[in-house]
C-alpha positions in Angstrom: -121.9 231.5 59.1 -119.3 232.8 56.8 -120.2 234.5 53.5 -117.7 234.1 51.0 -116.7 237.0 48.5 -115.7 235.9 45.3 -112.6 237.4 42.8 -114.5 238.5 39.6 -114.0 236.3 37.1 -110.4 235.7 36.1 -108.8 234.7 32.4 -105.8 232.1 32.6 -106.0 231.0 28.6 -102.7 231.4 28.7 -100.2 229.2 31.3 -97.9 232.6 31.4 -101.2 234.7 33.2 -101.7 230.7 35.3 -98.2 232.1 36.5 -99.1 235.3 37.4 -102.2 235.1 39.4 -100.4 232.4 40.9 -97.7 234.4 42.1 -99.6 237.0 43.8 -101.3 233.9 45.2 -98.8 232.8 46.8 -97.9 236.2 48.2 -101.6 235.5 50.5 -102.2 231.8 51.5 -100.4 230.9 54.9 -99.9 228.5 56.9 -103.0 227.1 58.1 -105.2 227.4 54.6 -106.7 225.1 53.2 -107.6 225.5 49.5 -109.8 223.9 47.3 -109.2 223.2 43.1 -113.1 222.4 41.3 -112.6 221.9 38.1 -112.4 219.2 35.2 -110.0 217.4 33.9 -106.8 219.2 31.8 -107.8 223.3 32.8 -105.4 224.2 34.8 -105.6 223.6 38.6 -101.9 221.4 38.9 -100.4 224.4 36.6 -101.8 226.4 39.2 -100.1 224.6 41.9 -96.7 223.4 40.5 -96.4 227.6 40.0 -97.3 229.2 43.2 -94.9 225.9 44.6 -92.0 226.8 42.5 -92.3 230.3 42.9 -92.3 229.7 46.5 -89.2 228.1 46.4 -87.8 230.4 44.4 -87.9 232.8 46.6 -86.3 231.3 49.3 -83.3 230.8 46.7 -84.5 226.7 46.1 -83.8 225.1 43.8 -87.2 224.4 41.3 -88.4 221.1 42.2 -91.3 219.3 39.0 -94.7 218.9 40.6 -96.3 216.5 39.2 -100.6 215.3 39.6 -100.7 213.3 42.9 -103.3 211.3 41.3 -101.7 207.9 41.4 -100.5 208.5 45.6 -103.3 210.8 45.9 -100.7 212.9 48.4 -97.5 214.8 47.2 -95.5 217.0 50.2 -93.0 219.9 49.3 -90.8 221.1 52.1 -90.2 224.6 51.4 -87.6 226.1 54.5 -90.7 225.5 57.6 -93.2 225.2 55.2 -95.4 222.8 54.5 -97.7 221.9 51.6 -99.5 219.1 50.9 -101.1 218.6 47.6 -104.5 216.7 47.5 -105.7 214.4 43.8 -109.0 213.0 45.2 -110.2 211.5 41.9 -109.6 208.2 42.0 -111.3 207.7 45.5 -115.6 207.0 45.1 -116.9 207.9 48.7 -115.5 210.0 51.4 -115.6 207.1 53.4 -112.2 206.6 51.2 -110.2 210.5 52.4 -110.5 208.8 56.5 -107.5 207.2 56.3 -105.4 209.6 53.8 -104.9 212.4 56.7 -106.7 215.1 54.9 -106.4 218.0 56.9 -104.6 216.1 59.7 -102.0 218.9 61.1 -103.6 221.4 58.2 -103.2 224.2 60.8 -99.4 224.3 60.2 -99.0 224.1 56.5 -100.9 224.5 53.1 -103.2 222.2 52.2 -104.3 222.5 48.2 -106.7 219.5 47.3 -107.7 218.6 43.7 -111.5 216.7 42.5 -113.1 218.2 46.9 -116.4 217.6 45.9 -115.9 214.0 47.2 -115.8 215.5 50.7 -119.0 215.7 52.3 -117.6 217.5 55.5 -116.1 220.9 53.9 -114.3 222.8 56.5 -116.0 226.5 56.6 -112.6 228.8 56.9 -110.9 228.0 52.9 -110.3 229.4 50.0 -112.5 227.6 46.4 -110.2 227.2 43.2 -113.7 227.3 40.5 -111.4 226.6 36.8 -113.5 226.9 33.6 -113.1 226.1 30.2 -114.5 228.7 28.3 -115.4 229.0 24.2 -115.3 225.9 23.4 -112.7 225.1 25.4 -110.0 227.4 23.5 -110.7 230.2 26.8 -109.7 229.6 31.1 -110.7 231.1 33.3 -110.6 231.1 37.1 -113.0 232.7 39.7 -111.6 232.7 42.8 -113.9 232.5 46.1 -113.3 232.6 50.3 -114.8 232.9 53.1 -111.9 234.7 55.3 -109.4 235.6 52.9 -110.7 239.3 51.1 -107.0 240.6 51.2 -106.4 237.9 48.5 -110.4 239.0 46.8 -109.3 242.0 46.2 -106.7 241.7 44.6 -108.2 240.1 42.0 -111.8 242.8 42.1 
């Protein structure tokens, strides 16, 4: 059984701080990685993914695209040269049976998979990275805790 390693609590109260953390994470997350994003509405999950994707686009001299939440269409896909990123939002799904038809975790070894609202998934992959976004101080501040069963270098980045 894998043991998750957790980062320290990271202050992401400003959008600039969220961008910095996301950019650092983009250096460690690679094809085959599955990232679960936990947290309330508006706490910064989609913003984190937007900066992640836009950083990789900029790094590869590509036009930075809009990265909206895929709440209504369940998944958005982004191609950055030979890298595909799938961004799932499971907020509208009511139970795990609805997951069977959306292609979640199919071909995951050749893509990066981000999943917002993963609580509905009953059988979660052991090899994954969890991002726990929280509101602090009566919603005036936000924080992030990163945990992973296998990304030790990423965890060391935020200790």
